[in-house]
C-alpha positions in Angstrom: 170.4 40.4 -13.9 168.8 37.0 -14.6 165.5 36.1 -13.0 165.8 36.1 -9.2 165.3 32.7 -7.5 165.7 31.4 -3.9 169.2 30.3 -4.9 170.4 33.8 -5.6 172.8 35.4 -3.2 173.5 39.1 -2.6 177.2 39.6 -3.4 179.6 42.4 -2.6 182.9 43.3 -1.1 183.8 44.2 2.5 187.3 45.3 3.5 188.7 43.8 0.3 187.0 40.4 0.7 184.1 39.0 -1.2 180.9 38.4 0.9 177.6 36.8 0.1 174.3 37.1 1.9 171.4 34.7 1.5 167.8 35.9 1.0 164.6 35.0 2.9 161.6 33.5 1.2 160.1 36.5 -0.8 156.9 36.7 -2.8 158.9 37.1 -6.0 160.3 33.6 -5.5 156.8 32.1 -5.7 154.5 31.4 -8.6 151.5 33.6 -9.2 149.3 31.6 -6.9 151.8 31.3 -4.0 151.5 27.5 -4.4 155.1 26.7 -5.6 158.5 28.2 -5.9 158.8 30.3 -9.1 161.2 27.8 -10.5 158.3 25.3 -10.5 159.2 23.2 -7.5 155.8 22.3 -5.9 155.3 22.6 -2.2 155.0 19.0 -1.1 151.9 17.5 0.6 152.7 15.7 3.9 150.7 13.0 5.8 150.8 12.1 9.5 148.9 10.1 12.1 148.4 11.2 15.7 147.2 8.6 18.1 145.8 8.8 21.6 144.5 6.0 23.8 141.3 5.3 25.7 138.9 7.3 23.6 136.5 10.0 24.6 133.2 10.8 26.3 130.7 10.8 23.4 128.4 13.5 24.7 131.3 15.8 25.5 133.4 15.3 22.3 131.3 14.8 19.2 129.6 17.8 17.7 125.8 17.9 17.4 125.6 19.8 14.2 126.8 18.5 10.9 128.6 20.4 8.1 131.0 23.3 8.2 129.3 25.2 11.1 129.7 22.4 13.6 129.6 23.1 17.3 132.6 22.5 19.6 131.9 20.4 22.7 133.8 20.6 26.0 136.4 17.9 25.3 137.1 19.2 21.8 137.4 22.8 22.8 141.2 23.0 22.5 141.0 22.7 18.7 138.8 25.8 18.4 141.5 28.0 16.9 141.9 25.5 14.1 138.3 24.6 13.6 138.3 25.6 9.9 141.3 23.3 9.4 139.9 20.2 11.3 137.2 17.9 10.1 135.5 15.7 12.7 134.1 12.3 11.7 131.3 10.6 13.7 129.4 7.3 13.4 132.3 5.6 11.6 132.6 2.1 13.1 134.9 -0.8 13.5 132.7 -3.4 11.9 133.5 -6.7 13.7 131.1 -8.9 11.6 131.4 -11.8 14.0 135.1 -11.3 14.9 136.0 -10.7 18.5 136.5 -7.2 19.8 140.2 -7.3 20.7 140.4 -4.7 23.4 142.5 -1.6 22.6 143.4 -3.1 19.3 140.5 -3.8 16.9 139.4 -0.1 16.8 142.9 1.2 16.1 143.5 -1.3 13.3 140.1 -0.7 11.8 140.9 3.0 11.1 144.7 2.7 10.5 144.8 -0.5 8.4 141.2 -1.1 7.2 141.0 -4.5 8.9 139.5 -6.3 12.0 142.5 -8.3 13.2 142.3 -11.9 14.5 144.7 -11.4 17.3 146.2 -8.6 19.4 145.2 -6.6 22.5 146.2 -4.1 25.1 149.9 -4.9 24.8 149.8 -4.8 21.0 149.4 -7.4 18.2 149.9 -8.1 14.6 148.6 -6.2 11.6 146.8 -8.2 8.9 147.5 -5.4 6.4 149.9 -2.4 6.3 148.8 0.6 8.2 147.9 3.6 6.1 151.1 5.5 6.8 153.1 2.7 5.2 151.0 2.8 2.1 151.2 6.6 1.9 155.0 6.6 2.4 155.4 4.2 -0.4 153.6 6.7 -2.6 155.0 10.1 -1.5 158.0 9.2 0.7 160.4 7.7 -1.8 162.2 10.9 -2.6 163.0 11.8 1.0 165.8 10.8 3.4 163.3 9.0 5.7 160.3 7.1 4.3 158.5 8.0 7.6 159.3 9.0 11.2 157.7 7.4 14.2 157.8 9.0 17.7 156.1 8.2 21.0 155.8 10.4 24.1 156.0 8.0 27.1 159.5 6.8 26.7 158.7 3.4 25.2 160.0 2.7 21.7 157.6 -0.2 21.3 154.7 2.2 21.3 154.0 2.4 17.6 150.9 2.1 15.4 152.9 2.0 12.2 153.1 -1.6 10.9 153.8 -3.5 7.8 151.7 -6.7 7.5 152.6 -9.2 10.1 154.5 -8.3 13.2 156.9 -5.8 11.5 156.5 -2.7 13.7 158.3 0.5 12.8 159.7 1.4 16.3 159.3 4.9 17.7 162.0 7.4 18.7 161.2 8.6 22.2 164.2 10.8 23.1 164.2 14.4 21.6 168.0 14.5 21.7 168.4 11.3 19.8 165.7 12.4 17.3 167.5 15.7 16.8 170.8 14.0 16.1 169.2 11.5 13.8 167.6 14.3 11.8 170.1 17.1 12.0 173.4 15.3 12.8 176.4 14.6 10.5 174.3 13.1 7.7 172.0 16.1 7.4 172.3 18.1 4.2 171.0 21.6 4.5 168.6 22.0 1.5 169.2 25.7 1.3 173.0 25.6 1.1 174.5 26.5 -2.3 177.3 23.9 -2.2 176.9 20.1 -1.9 179.4 17.4 -1.6 178.3 13.7 -1.2 179.8 11.9 1.8 182.2 9.1 0.4 181.4 7.0 3.5 177.7 6.9 2.6 178.7 5.9 -1.0 180.6 3.0 0.5 177.7 2.0 2.8 175.3 2.0 -0.1 177.6 -0.2 -2.3 178.0 -2.7 0.5 174.2 -3.0 0.9 173.8 -3.4 -2.9 176.5 -6.1 -3.1 174.4 -8.7 -1.3 171.8 -8.9 -4.0 173.1 -12.1 -5.6 173.3 -13.9 -2.2 169.8 -12.6 -1.3 168.3 -14.0 -4.5 170.0 -17.3 -3.9 168.7 -17.4 -0.4 165.2 -16.7 -1.4 165.2 -19.6 -3.9 166.1 -22.0 -1.1 163.3 -20.9 1.4 159.9 -22.2 2.1 156.9 -19.9 1.8 156.8 -18.9 5.5 160.5 -18.1 5.7 160.3 -16.4 2.3 157.6 -14.0 3.7 159.7 -13.3 6.8 162.9 -12.6 4.8 161.0 -10.6 2.3 159.8 -8.3 5.1 163.3 -7.9 6.3 164.7 -7.1 2.9 161.9 -4.6 2.3 163.5 -2.7 5.2 167.0 -3.1 3.7 165.7 -1.8 0.3 164.3 1.2 2.0 167.6 1.8 3.7 169.3 1.7 0.3 166.9 4.3 -1.0 167.5 6.5 2.0 171.2 6.3 1.5 170.8 7.1 -2.1 169.0 10.3 -1.2 172.0 11.4 0.8 174.1 11.2 -2.4 171.9 13.7 -4.2 171.7 17.5 -3.6 168.4 18.0 -1.8 165.7 20.2 -3.3 165.4 23.7 -1.8 163.1 23.9 1.2 162.3 27.5 2.0 160.6 26.9 5.3 163.6 24.9 6.6 165.3 26.4 9.6 167.7 24.0 11.4 166.7 24.1 15.1 168.9 24.1 18.1 169.6 20.7 19.7 167.3 20.3 22.7 168.7 19.6 26.2 168.3 16.3 27.9 164.8 15.7 29.3 163.1 13.3 31.6 161.1 10.6 29.8 158.1 8.6 31.1 154.3 8.4 31.3 153.6 11.0 33.9 151.4 13.7 32.3 153.7 16.8 32.5 156.7 14.8 31.3 154.9 13.2 28.4 153.3 16.5 27.3 156.8 18.2 27.3 158.2 15.3 25.4 155.4 15.5 22.9 156.0 19.2 22.2 159.8 18.7 21.8 159.3 15.8 19.5 156.6 17.6 17.6 158.8 20.6 17.0 161.5 18.4 15.6 159.0 16.4 13.4 157.6 19.6 11.9 161.0 20.9 11.0 161.9 17.5 9.5 158.8 18.0 7.3 159.8 21.6 6.5 163.3 20.5 5.6 162.1 17.7 3.3 163.7 15.0 5.5 160.4 13.1 5.4 156.8 13.6 4.2 155.2 11.1 6.5 155.1 10.8 10.3 153.4 9.0 13.1 153.0 10.4 16.6 151.7 8.2 19.5 150.8 10.1 22.6 150.6 6.8 24.5 149.9 3.1 24.1 146.2 2.3 23.4 145.6 1.1 26.9 147.1 4.4 28.1 149.6 4.3 30.9 149.5 8.1 31.3 149.2 9.2 34.9 149.5 12.2 37.1 152.7 12.7 39.0 152.6 10.9 42.3 149.4 8.9 41.4 150.0 5.2 40.8 146.6 4.8 38.9 146.9 5.1 35.1 144.4 6.6 32.7 143.6 3.1 31.5 142.9 1.9 35.0 140.7 4.9 35.7 138.5 4.2 32.6 137.6 0.8 34.1 137.7 1.5 37.9 136.4 5.0 38.3 132.6 5.2 38.6 130.6 7.6 36.4 129.7 10.7 38.4 125.9 10.8 38.6 125.7 14.6 38.4 128.4 15.1 35.8 127.6 12.1 33.7 131.2 11.1 33.2 134.3 9.9 35.0 136.1 13.1 36.1 139.5 11.7 36.8 139.6 9.8 33.5 138.2 12.8 31.6 141.1 14.9 32.8 143.3 12.8 30.4 140.8 13.0 27.6 140.7 16.8 27.8 144.5 17.0 28.1 144.9 14.7 25.1 143.0 17.2 23.0 145.1 20.1 24.3 148.2 18.2 23.2 146.8 17.5 19.8 146.0 21.3 19.5 149.7 21.9 20.4 150.7 19.8 17.4 148.4 21.7 15.1 149.8 25.0 16.5 153.4 23.9 15.8 152.4 22.9 12.2 150.4 26.0 11.6 153.2 28.3 12.7 155.4 27.4 9.8 154.6 29.6 6.7 154.7 27.9 3.3 153.6 29.6 0.1 150.1 31.0 0.5 149.5 29.1 3.7 151.2 27.1 6.4 152.8 23.7 6.7 149.5 22.5 8.2 147.6 23.7 5.1 149.9 21.5 3.0 149.4 18.4 5.2 146.8 15.9 6.2 146.9 14.6 9.8 144.7 11.6 10.7 144.0 11.7 14.5 142.2 8.8 16.1 141.8 6.6 19.2 141.2 2.8 19.5 137.8 3.1 21.3 134.9 5.4 21.9 134.0 4.8 25.5 137.0 2.9 26.9 135.2 1.6 30.0 133.3 -0.9 27.8 135.9 -1.0 24.9 133.3 0.2 22.4 134.4 0.3 18.8 131.3 2.0 17.3 131.4 5.7 16.6 135.2 5.9 16.8 136.6 9.4 17.4 138.4 10.5 14.2 139.7 13.9 13.0 141.6 14.9 9.9 143.5 18.2 10.1 144.9 20.2 7.2 144.0 20.9 3.6 146.4 18.8 1.5 147.5 21.9 -0.4 143.9 22.7 -1.4 142.8 19.2 -2.3 140.8 18.6 1.0 137.7 20.6 2.1 138.5 21.1 5.7 136.5 22.3 8.7 133.4 20.0 8.6 131.6 17.5 10.8 130.6 14.5 8.8 128.6 11.4 9.9 129.3 8.0 8.5 125.9 6.6 9.5 127.5 3.4 10.8 129.8 2.8 7.8 133.3 1.4 8.4 136.0 3.8 9.5 138.1 2.6 6.6 136.1 5.1 4.4 138.2 7.9 6.0 141.5 6.1 5.1 140.3 5.4 1.5 139.4 9.1 1.1 142.9 10.2 2.4 144.7 7.9 -0.1 142.6 9.1 -3.0 143.1 12.8 -2.1 146.8 12.2 -2.0 146.7 10.9 -5.5 147.0 7.1 -4.8 145.5 5.0 -7.6 143.1 2.9 -5.5 139.3 2.5 -5.8 138.8 0.4 -2.6 140.5 -0.2 0.7 140.2 -2.6 3.6 139.4 -6.3 4.1 136.3 -8.3 4.9 133.5 -6.2 6.5 135.9 -3.2 6.6 136.4 -3.2 2.9 135.0 -0.1 1.2 134.9 1.6 -2.2 133.0 4.6 -0.9 135.1 7.7 -0.2 133.8 10.6 1.9 132.9 12.9 -1.0 132.1 15.9 1.2 135.8 16.5 1.8 137.1 15.9 -1.7 137.7 18.9 -3.9 
């Protein structure tokens, strides 16, 4: 028989009828290093962001020791099982350089877009440059059905930290049932099925979108610069939709870790802690299988808005309000009620890592073939501090990232982390950021 591959089926006869049986992922399907399918298809690298609001307690979160043998403080304890796959970054700042500290906004945009914005705040704002996920998806997301997927855990689709320049926000999916149907509904093509038939309705939809090109060009010639920018942002979204539809007309590449999950049942949505945590885990499981099934290679998870509205059931006071109103306990040295949410946020991030690390891929796991940038918009939310922003990067990027370290930035801009991620992912850039946040200095300690 010819060389065995993942596409081979076991054939035979049963009661006079032909039968075929698919095969699981076996070592013989992999190359000698376990890094790709034997046919040469590489295991893709994925990228995601994971955002939580209202920061940390510095003394209880940041390690004291630098390097690979860093210590785990109380608030960071949930990541202990994944310590060798999580790098912690300290003393990386949002460098304001005379600009105002826009509360619950400047710190987020510093790390995620490499800028200090001129306007924005607790309810959101505009981005002066694309967030890093948009740049990465332009580089690694073109060959997937979805350039990126955005989800939020408190029931508000407006909670998203994925933005093109300006006010073009990529809205979040908040309902696990709707996300499931979007991912695995009628338009889903199982990458491991032997047969493939393009949907003629999708072909028609793609041709309709393409047919407006002449009118679009004529419209652009008639517009002023401001309108041209707005319309160009709109048509960028349309072009992405065309590319996504085009992907549905091609047989997807095999994805051996892909297992189509069952549709989740209806769940309560909202900002109470138990509800949001359950929503997070359901959305996380669907996101991870979307990655494994090559539906996307980029995702953004927002646990809450930056000025977090998370709260305990029956308690009208939110996490955000607690950070400002609750006094610091003199004996403990921190705000115990607010700290509950800081600790629980790290438990939830650890849940995301657990889900990703539970999917075997090649010689490792899906987490090993990913990079996840986790951050918050402030250090100590009570005073909206944007120095020493809490930042973690989980995963190994398929062996291109030296994980499991604590690294100090010594007051450098937090955009250094984003620059490093982009270079590790193979993006041809030598600098990133704007103004005082601009940097051409990657974090060499994590680069292979």
